[in-house]
N, C-alpha and C positions, 0 to 999 in steps of 0.2 A: 416810671409810674404807670399803673394800669390805666387803659383807656376807660373813660366814663361816658356813657351815652348822654346826649344833650338833654333829654327829658329828666334824667337824674341830676345832671349838673345844674340845671336851672329850676329844679323843684323848689318851691318856696319854703323858707325856713322860719319866717315870721309873718304875722298878719299883714305887715306892710308890703311884703313881697307878693302877696296874692293879687292877681289881676282880675278885675271885672266882677268880683263877688262881694261888693260892699254890703249888699243886703244880708249877707251871712256873717262876714267878719265884724261888721260894725256892732250888731247886737251881742255877739259873743264877747267882744272886748268890753262892752259896757257891763255885761253880767259879771265878768271877772273883776272889773273896777269896783262895782257896787257890792261885790261878794254875795251875789244872788244867783249862783250857779245851779242849774237843774240837775236831775239824776239820770235823765235819759233824753237823747237827741236822735233825730232821724235826718240824715243828709241824703237828699234825692237829686238825681240829675243824670244826664247821659255820661258815657265814659269819657275819661280824660279831662274832666273839669276841675279836678283838685280836691275831691271829697275826702280822700284818705289823707292827703297832705294837710288839709285844714284841720282834720281830726287830730293829727299828730301835733300840729302847732297849738291847738287848744289844750291838749294834754300837757304839753311843755309849759305853756303859760300858766297852767294851774300848779306847776311845780312838780309834776309827775316825772319820775326818773324812769330809765329803761327797765329797771327791775319791777316796776309796778305798772308797766304798760303792756297790754296783751292785745295782739292783733290776730284775729281769727277769720279764716276764709270759710264763710258760711256755706259756700257752694260745695265744699268737700267735707264739712263738719256739720251736716244738716240733720242728723238723726236725733231722736229723743235722748239716747244715751250721751251723745256729745253735749247736748244742752244741760242734761242733769249733772254731768261732770263740771261744766262751767258754773252752774248755780251753786254747787257744793263748795267750789273754790272761792266764790265771791265772798263768803262769810269770814274767811281768814283775813287778818289785818294786813295792811300794806307793809312792805319791807322798810321803806324809808321816806314815803311820801304821804301827803294828806289823803290823796285819792288813789284807788286802784282803777285805772281806766281800761275799759274793754272796747276795742274797735272791732265791730263785726261787719266785714265787707260782703257785698252781694247777699244781703240778708233776706231778700225775697226768695232765696233758694231753700230756706228752711222748710221742713215738712210740716204738715198740719199738726202732727203730734209734738214736734219740737216747739212750735209756737205755743201750744197749750202748756207745755212744761215750763216755758219761759215767762209766761204772762205774770204770774204771781211775783216773781223776783223782779221783773221789770217795773211792776207797779209799786212795790215796797222793798227796794233794795236796802242793804245796810248803808249807814251814812257815809261810809268811805268808798262806796262803789259808784261809778259813773259809766254809763253805757252810751256809745256812739255807734248807731247803726247806719250803714251806707248801702244805697241801692240804686241801680239804674232803672228799676221798674217799680215805681211808687205804687202803681195801681195793683200790684200783686201783694203788697204789704197789707195785712188784715186791718180793718178799721179799729179793732180793739187795741192794736199796737200803736197806730197813729194817735189815738186819743190819750195814750200813756206817755207820749214823747213830745218834745218840741221839734216840729218839722221845719227844716230849712231846705228850700229848693235852689239848686245851683243853676245859673243861667248859661246858655251857650254864648260865646263871644260873637260879635258881629264879624263879618268877613273883613271889614276894614280894620277893626281892632286886632284881629288875628294876624293880618298882614303886617301891621305895625309892629307887633310883638316879634314876628319872624325876622323882620328887618333889623330890629334892635339886637336880637340874639346873634344874627349874622355879623353885625358890626362888632359885637364883643368878641366874636371868634375870628376877627380880622378878615371877614369876607364882605363883599359888596354885592347886593342883589339888585337886578333890574326890578323896578316896581311891578312889572308884569310877571316876573318870576315869583315874587313874594305873593302876589295875588293868586297865582296858580297853586302854590303850596297851601295857601289858606283855603282855597276851594276844595282841594283834595282832602284836607284834614276834616272836613264836614263838622266844624264846630268843636273839635277836640284839641286842647292845648297839647296834650301828650302826642297825639298823632301828628300834629303840625311839626313838632320838634324831631320826631322820628323821620318824617319825610324830608325835613331840612337836612338832617344828617346824611341821608342818602344822596341828596343833591351835592352836598359838600364832597362826598367820596368820589364823584366822577369828574369834578372840576380840575382842570389842569393848572389853574391859577386861583387867585382870590376874587376874581370878578366873574360873577355868575349871570349868564344871560338867560333869557326865556328859552332859547333853543336847548341850552344845557339842562335846564330844569325839566323840559319836556322829555329829553332823552333819558334822564335819570329816573323819572317817574313813570315813563311809558304813556304819558298823556298825548293826545292827538296834537300834531303840529299845527301851529296857527294857520298855515297855508290851507290845510284841509278844512278848517272852519270857515275861513274867509272865502274859499272857493264856493262853498254852498251858499253863504250869505250873499255873495256878489251875484251868483246866478239867480237867486230869488229876487234880488233888487231889480234885475232887468227882465224878470219874468221868463227866463229860459229854463223850461222844465227839463230838457235833455241834459244841459250842463249841470243842473242841480242833482239829477239822478246819477250822473257820472261822478260828481263829487262825493256822494254818499257811497257809491261803489268803491271809489278809491280809498275812502276811510275804512270801509269794511274789509277791503283786500289787504290792508296793512295791519290786520289783527288789532285794531283799535277797540277799546272798550266803548261800545256804541252808546251806553247810558251816559258816560262821561262826555262823549262827543256831542250828544244832544244837549247836555247841560251847557257846554261851552258855546254851542250855537245859540241857545236861548240867551245866554249872557251877552253875546254879540248883538243879537236882535234888540234886546232891551237897551243896550248902550246906544245903538243907532237912534232909537226913538227918544231916549233922554237927551241926547245931543241936539236932536231936531226940535223938541218941544220944551226943553228946560235949559235955556242958555246959561242960567245962573249956576248950573251944575257942571258946566264944561271944564272948568279948571280942576275941580275935584276929580272928575272922571279921567282927565289926562294924567293927573298925579297917580291915580290908582292903576291905570293900565299901561302907562308909559307912553311917550310921545309918538313912537312909531305906530303902535296899534291904534292909538287914538286918531292919528292922522288918516289911517286907512278907513276907519269907521266914520270919521267926520266927512270924508269924501262921499261915502254912500248916503249919509244923512242929508247932505246938501244938494244932492241931485234931484232936480225938480221932477224928473220922470220916474224916480224910484218907486217900485211897487211894494216896498217894505212898509208895513202899517201895523196897527194894533191887531188887525185880523191875522196877519202873518204870525205874530207872536202867539196869539190865541190858538191857532191851528197847531203850532209846534208844541205848545204847552199841553194840548190834548194828546199829542203824540207821546209825550213823556208818561202820561198816565196809562197809555195803552202798551207801552214798550215792555213793561214787566210781565205782561201776560202773553207776549208774542213769542212763538218758537223761533222766529227769525228776527233778531233785534233790528236789522236795518229796515224791516218792513214798515214799521211805524213811521219812520222818516220818509220813506218813499210814498206812502199813502198821504202824508201831509203835503208833499210837493204836488201830487196829482190833484188833491182837493183844492189847492190854491189855483191850479191851472185848469180846472174843469169848467 
């Protein structure tokens, strides 16, 4: 049997399978039940949230067969001629379904002329035609189009929700992930279900057994080792600028993605402050990051002489906004250390 990637294997096939998008699936199910289906929908949200999958499920629930389902990549079919051909075909009757459903992906890529050619059909399509437009950039879709469609915005999952999904998929695949490993994959996925499963598959590929540690996840993804992050945070805690700068140098010397390194440092600083000032969150934090990392950060949080404070977090948060403009990525981190010790 040919190998199937995780994101394809776990792609939802029913509304019940869709995770975290109840604000979309609920109304769509109700419209089908009440037989009050619209003629045009606009699905908006960042990549990997399931817009195309939900569009396919919606078409299937309406009884549309493969012969009457048309998926069009608007990024490569964005000309006036492409849209004119589409609108001409719209008026032919379905082969065997009540509806002909057209799913147009990356619809914001249509040219101005293509939009103009599409508007009339979008506003008054034949009764058997239904359009589902999908976009990652809602702001680029003309207002005239938005007003002619039902707009549904897909939400990014929370980090915790994504980590839970990752752990559940791993379990189905007969793997066990350390909580910290699942959290790392969720962090790297940046709110995308599809990216999370692609990264998880990469992690699976380098594991020698079915138990995956944080270290294995770091090695598979190229993420900074936890020791590099804790080295900087520990140096900041005791106010040792030299050791903090050495820690940054060590991370930079290992060809670490410094943007990701800074993100993990911010996560650690935030966790220290939450452990210190919000005791009711400690069990949840330990569950999220794993007992070993939690114990290390709890030690820093409990030290009376620790210099880690909200000001530390603020200075490094400012460094994150400066980093993207810096020709030397490590420079923003180094300036943050010097600012705290000036």
